[in-house]
N, C-alpha and C positions, 0 to 999 in steps of 0.2 A: 504493500500500500504506500509506503513512504516513497518508493521509487516513482510511483505515479505522481505524487505531490511534487517531487523534485522536478520532474519534466514540466509540470504545469507552472511551478514557481519560476522556472527559467525563462518563461515567456512573458513574465510581468515586465512591462516597459514603463519606467517613470512613475511607478505607483498606480498605474491604471489597471483595474481589476475587472475581469469579466466574471461577475458573480454567478451568472447562469452556467458558465463553463465549469467553475469551481464546484457548484452544487452537483452538476452532472458527474464530475470526477468522484465526489463523495458517494453518490448513489451507485456508481459503477463498482464501488468497493463494498456494495451490499449493505450500506448503512441505512438505507431507506429514507423516505421523505421527511419523516418527523425528526429523526436524529440529525440528518443532514441540515435541515433548516435551523436547528438549534446551534449547530456548529457555525453556520454562516452568520447567524445573528451575533455570535460571540466574536467573530473575526472582523466584522465591519468596524472600521475606525482604527484598526491596528495596522502597523507596518508589516506587510506580509512577506514571508519567505517560507521555504519548505519546513523549517524548524518551528516557526510560529503556528503553521497549520497543524503540524504533528502534535504540538503541545495542546492546542485547542481541542483536537480530536481525542487525545488521551484523557484530558480533563472531563470532557462531556461524557465519554464512555464510562470513566471511573465513577462519575456521579450516579450512574444507574444502579450501582451495587455498593452502597455505602457500608454494608455489613457483610459478614461471612454468609454464604449461601448454605441453607440447610442441606444435610444429607439424610434422606429418609431412613428411619431406624425402626423397623417392625419389632413388635414385642414377642417374647416367649409366652406360650400358653393361651394366646388369644388370636384367633384367625384374622389376618389382615389381607385384604384383597386389592390387588393392583391390576388395572386394565391397561393393556398396551395397545396403542392405536397408531395409525399413520398410513401414508400412501404406499402403493406397491413399490418395492425395491429399496425402501429406506433402511432395511436391515432389522425389522422388528423381531423376527424369530431368533436371530443370532444374539441380538441385544437382550432378549428375555433370558437366553441361556447364560449370558454373562451376569445378569442380575441374580439368577439362581445360584450360580457359583459364588458370587460375592457374599450372599447372605447365608449360604451353607457354610462357608468358611467362618462366618460369625457364630455358627452353632445353631442356626434356625432350621426347622423342618420345612422344606420348600416343596410345594406341589405345583406342577405345571398343568395348565388346562389348554388344550388345543381347540379353540373355537373358530379357527379359520377353516371353514368347511367348503370354501369355494376353490381355493388354489389347489391344483392337483398335487398330492403328496405332502401338503403342508403339515397335516397332523402327523404323518409318518416322520417327517423331518424333525418335528418337535420331540417325538418319542425317542428318536435316536439320541438327541441331546439329553433327555431325561435318563435314558439308560446309561449314557456315558458318565453323567454326573451322579447317578445313584439317587435321584430324587423321585418323588411321587409323580404320577402322570395320569391324566384322563383326556380322552379325545373324542370329538364328535364324529358323526358319519359324514362322508363326502356328500356335498350338496344338501346336507341337513340344515336344520334351523340353528344358527349360531347361538341364539339366546338359550335354546334348550341344551345345547352342548355346554354352555357356560354354567347353567344351573346344575346339570348332572355332575359337572366337575366340582362344583362347590360342595355338593353332598358327599362325594367321594373324598374330597380333601378334609372335610370336617370329620368324617369317620376315621381318617388316618391321623387326626390330631395335628394337622399342619399349622405352622405358625404364619407362613406367608404363601398366598395363593397368587400365582402369576397367570393371567389369562391372555393368550395370544388371539388376535383378531385378524380378519382378512384385510389386506390392503385395499383401500378404497379412495377414489379420487375425491379431493376436497370440494370439487364443484358439482358433485352428484348428490343432490339433496336426499334422494330416496335411500341411498346407501348410508348416509349419515343418520337418517332417521332409524335405520336398522340398528346402528350402534346405540342410539338412545334407548331402544328396546332392551338391548343387552344390559345396559346400565340399570334400567328399571328392574329387570329380573334379579340382578345381583343385589340390589337394595331390598328386594322383598325377602330374599334368603337371609341376608345379614344387614339389618338396619344400620344406615350410616355408610355402608359400602357402595361402590368401591372407595377405598381410603385414598388411593392415588389413581389418577388417570393421566398416564404418561404418553406424550406425543413424541414419537421417534421421527426425527427429521434427518434427511440426507444433508450433511454439512456442505456439500458442494453445490446445492441447489440455488443458492443466492436468494434473489428476491422472491422466487417461487415459494421458498420456505415461509416467508412472511404471510403470503396468501394462505398457505396451508394452516398456519397457526391461527389466523383470524377465523377461518371457517370451522375448524375442529373445536376451537374454544367457544364459539358462539353456540354450538350444538351441545357440547359435552362438559363445559367448564373444566378445561384442562388444569391440572395441578402442577405440572412441571414438564420440562422438555429434556429429551436426550438427543444430542447431535452425534451422528455417526460419520465415519469416513474422513475424520479430520487428521488422519495420517497422510493425506494427500496434500496438494498445494493449497487447498482451501484453508482460509484463516477463520471461517465461520463468522464473517461480518454480519450476517443476517441475525445472529443471536442478539446482538446489541439493538438492531432495528426492531426485533420482536419485543424485547424488553421495554424499549422506549414507547412502543405503541400499545402493547397489551398488558404489560406488567408481568408477563410470564418469565420465570427464571429457568435457565438450563440447570439441571441437577447433576447430569453426568455427560461426559464426552467420550465418544468411541475413538480411540487413538491407534487402533490396530485390530488384527484379526484374532489375537489370542484372548483366552478367557480373562486374563489379568489386565486387558487393555481398555477396560471401562473405568474411567477415573472420575471422582467427584469434581464438579465444576469449581474452579478457583478464579475469581475475577482478576486478581493480579497476574496470575500466569496467563490467563486468556488475553489480557491487554498486551503483555510482553510478546506473546506469540503473534498477535495480530500485527504488530509493528515490526 
């Protein structure tokens, strides 16, 4: 991102600033309209160069997270239900396996529920992970009702005295209202079985998607009241600028970052490390 700023700053002639061009540069860095506008407002009236712009961006992003971000901590002896949602290809199933591994390592009994009844072999893929990790598993039938699969999984998990129940769902486009309504049904069914559940509704985002990730967050949040984000594929060249844009517009925090393919590569979100990585 800084290299983009340097190229832009090198074109400043005699203090003349093309604010529209600078705003476009910020947006191209996936910071979104809301946060980019805040940075532009801060910069107006200052003597601009690459370092000035960088410092203003760091300050504006840093203000989004004035405190340490929570890392969810399920309790022993009381079932906690997490619903994992997102579009196709974001990495939900693998992320769910990483979450299961993380909390198993903390001594919790984890039960996976395969409610992705649409994608071919999705339930089988999740079962392979469950077998590999040695955790509980329940799966719905292919082309079956995902809400029924979720409910049956909750019953099985309760019988197994699970501490944490992780429910995988089918990837669905954020602009398809009928599919999001189906997720609302899954959420309602979970709440009927365990009042107050799901305790977390985690949106998995492909960290390389840029501005499209902001659109996804808006839509999923409006239907489901998302409680946190997990950004995947940040072991690539992507710096995850959309996470700052999402926070500025929706208030949603990233809780974990996927930084690789290994089970240990799901890390709690740290604002300071994120900003350093971004620049």
